[in-house]
N, C-alpha and C positions, 0 to 999 in steps of 0.2 A: 377425166375425173370420174371416180367411182362414187355412186350416190346410193344411199339407202333411203327409201321413201315408205313411211307407214301411212296407212289410210289411202293406199294407192287407188282403190276402187271407188272412193268417194267423189263428190262433186269437185272439190278443190284438187284432190289427188289426181284425177284424170287430167286436169289442166296442167298441173305440175309435170306429170308424165310426158305430156305432149311437148312442153317447153324444153325439157331436158332429154328429149328422145335421142339426141346425137351422142349422149354420154352413156357410160355403162351404168345402167339403172337397175337396182335390185328392189323389186316391189314387194312390200309386205302387206298381206291382207288377211282378214279373219276367215274368208271363205275361198279366196283364190289369190294367186300371186306366185312370185318366185320363192317366197317363204310364206307358208300358210300357218298362221299362229294367232291365237287369241291372247293378246298382250295382257288383258285383264286377269288372266289365269295362269299364263305360262311365261317362262323366260325363254326368249327366242335364241336359236343358234344362228349366228350371223357371220357373214364374211367381213373382212376389214374394208373400210370405206373412208374416203376423204371428207364427205359431207353427209350428214344425216338430216333429213327433213321429217319432222314428226307432225304429221297432219291427221293422224288417227285420233278419234275422240267421240264421245257421246254428246249429242246436242239435238235441238229441234223436237224435244219431247217435254211435256209438262208432267212432272211426276205426281201421281195420285196417292202413293203409299210410301211408307218409310223404306221399304225394300227398293222401290224405284228410285228414291232419292239416293240411297246407298250405291246404286249402280253408277251414278255419276262419279263418285269417288273411286270406285273400283276400276272403271274404264280410264278415267282421265288422270288419276293420281297413281294408283297401283300399276296401271298399264305403262305409265312413264317410268316408274321405278324398275319394272321388269325389263323394259327396253334398255335402261342403263346397265342393268346386270348383264344383259346379253352383250352389250358393247364392251364391257370390261373384259369379257372373255375373248372377244374377237379382235380387239385392238382399238385404241381410241381414235376417233375422227379428228380432223383439224377444225371442222366447223359443225355447228349444230343449230338448226332453225326450228323453233317451236311455234306452232299455230295456236294462238290464243284468241281471245274475244274481248270486245268492249264491254261484255257483260260483267267483267271483273269489277267495274265501278259501281254496279248496283243502281244505276240511274234510269229514270224514266223520262226525265226532261233535262235540258241543258243545251248550251250553245258553244260550239267549238272547244269542247273539253280537250285538254292536252294530256300528255303521258305522265305528268306529275300529279294528276288528280289522285286522291286517296282510293285505294282498293277497298271497297266497302260492301261488296255484294253479300246478300244474306240468303239468296236462293241456292239450291243444291248445285246447279250448273255453274253459276258464277263463283261460288266458293271452291268448287273442284278445280276451276281454272286458276284461281289465286294460288292454291296449294301446289298445283303442277308447275306454275311459273317459278315459285320459290325453289322447288326441287331442281328445276332446270338450271336456274341461276347458280345455285350452290354447287351442283355437280360440275358444271362447266368451269366454274372458278377453281374448284379443287383439282381438276385435271387439265387446266390450261387449254380449254377448248373455246374458240371464238363463238359467242352465243348471240343469236338474234331471236327476238320475240316479236311476233306480229299480232297486234290486237285488232282483229278485223270486225267490221260492221256487217250489214247484210251483203251477201255475195250475189252478183248478177251475172247471168250467162244463160246458155241454152238449158232449159228444164231446171231452174234453180230450186233448191230445197227451202224449207223454212217458210217464213212469213211472205216472202216474195213469191214463192211457188204457190202458196195458198191464194194470194191475190190473183195470179194468173188463172188459177183454176176457177175462182169465183167469177171473174170476168168472162171466162170461156162459157161457163154454165148460166151466166146471166143474172146472178144474184149479188153481185158486188155493188156497193154504194159508198159514196163519200159522205163524211159527216160534216155538215155545214159547208164551208167553202173548200174543205180538204187541203188547207194550206199548211198543216203540220209537216215539217221537214224531217227526213231521216238520212243519216249518212249511209252511203252504199259504195260499192267498188266492183269493177269488172274482174271476174275471176282470172282471166288471162293476164291482166295487169299485175295481180298478186304473184302469179307464177314468175313473171319476168322480174319483179322486184326481188324475189328470192335470189335470182341469179346475180343481181347487183349488190345485195346487202350482205350475203353470207361471208365474204372475206373481211367485212368491216365490223359487223355486230351492232347490237343496240336494241332498244325497245321502240317500236314504231306503230302509229296508227296509219292505216291506208284508207283513203276515201277518194271519190272522184272530184272532190273540192267544190262540188255544186250542190250536193245534198238536196235532191229533188223532193218536191212536195208530193203527197198522195194524189192530188189532182193532176199534177204534171205527169207523174208516172202512169196513172190509170189511163190518161188520154193516149199516151204512147202505146200502151198495151192494146187498147181498144182499136186504135188505128191499124196495128199489125194484124189483129184478129178479124178486122172488118166487122166490129161490133158497134152497137150504138153507144153514145156517150153515157157513162155511168150516171145514175141518179144521185142527187145530193139531198140527203134527208136533214131536216132541221135538228139542231143539237137537242132541243127539249124533247123531241119525239124519240130520239135514240136513247136519251137519258131515261125516259119512261120504260123503254124496253129493257134497259140495263138493270133497272130496279126489279123488274120481273125476273130477269135472269139471276139476280142475287138471291131471290126467294126460291127459285126452282133449282138452281145449281145444275150439276150434271153436264149435259152436252148443249145447253142453251147457248146460242152463238154469241151473245153479248152480255157482259156483266159490267158493273161500275168500274172494276179494276181494268178490264180490257178497254173500256171506253176512254178512261183517263190516258192510258198508254197510247191509244190510237190518235188522240187529239193534242198530244204534246210534241213540240219540236225537240229532237235529240240529235245533236250533231257533234262531230269530233274533228279536231284540227289535225291535218296531215302536214303541217308546216315543217316539222322536224325532218320528215322523210324528204321533203322538197329541198331543204337546206343541206342535209347531210349526203343524200344519195342522188339528188337530181330527179326525184319522183315527178313524173309528168303524165298523169293518167288520162284515160279516155272518159268522156261523159257517158254516164250510164244511160241516160234518156236517149242519146243519139246512137248508142252502139248496142244496147240490150235488145236481143231478139228472142221472142218466145218460141 
């Protein structure tokens, strides 16, 4: 099978590359790859392929200006449109897999949210993923391409990006702390499991959440990381103390490490149901806590 992979140099892209190493894989990257192109600004010249996996995108950045907010649309929406323009010239694939995010729901709390929940994100990242999903669905329907959309939570694996990577860094440097008992749960999934799921889902299609089904708490995850790093158990600060610091952060703004908004997000459980993937595809993931290595 011939496969085109965008975002091949990213955290997930590298795992996908490893999983499909035995196939003819055309890697697309902004700085390096078989095809070097900035999809946000250019229409790529591509070979024909059976499967396209679109993992490129802009994430893990909190925009501070209107220009930075606009970049999410440029990369995630315009980049997807440019990819489609390139595919129309090279020949249509049979299958298309789009990597999306649970951020499309715009939620900061909730338990076992399923794929039918309304897409209500108001932030620049979440809105760009909603628009990109709509574009993908319409294009695949128009051209009779089997379409899979994966709405992913936090990705775990070696040297993870985003919030999990920040947590590892904080524990490594000794300034991480849990708030209260640290029992707020978040959905996570091993990056290698996501890559394997693509292999199973692409001939079938559909929209899916992927999690490890266990949704570890901050306390459980931080203990796993401290054991691996041979660090002392993280401190647990009382909520009222952190709330006071958050109010100071609200007043100071800038780079203060905690604000009321961040505090709320850190102390709320937000989990997503992967039951559809289990029922339709036989999804049987690894436990993040048991398999995640720093």
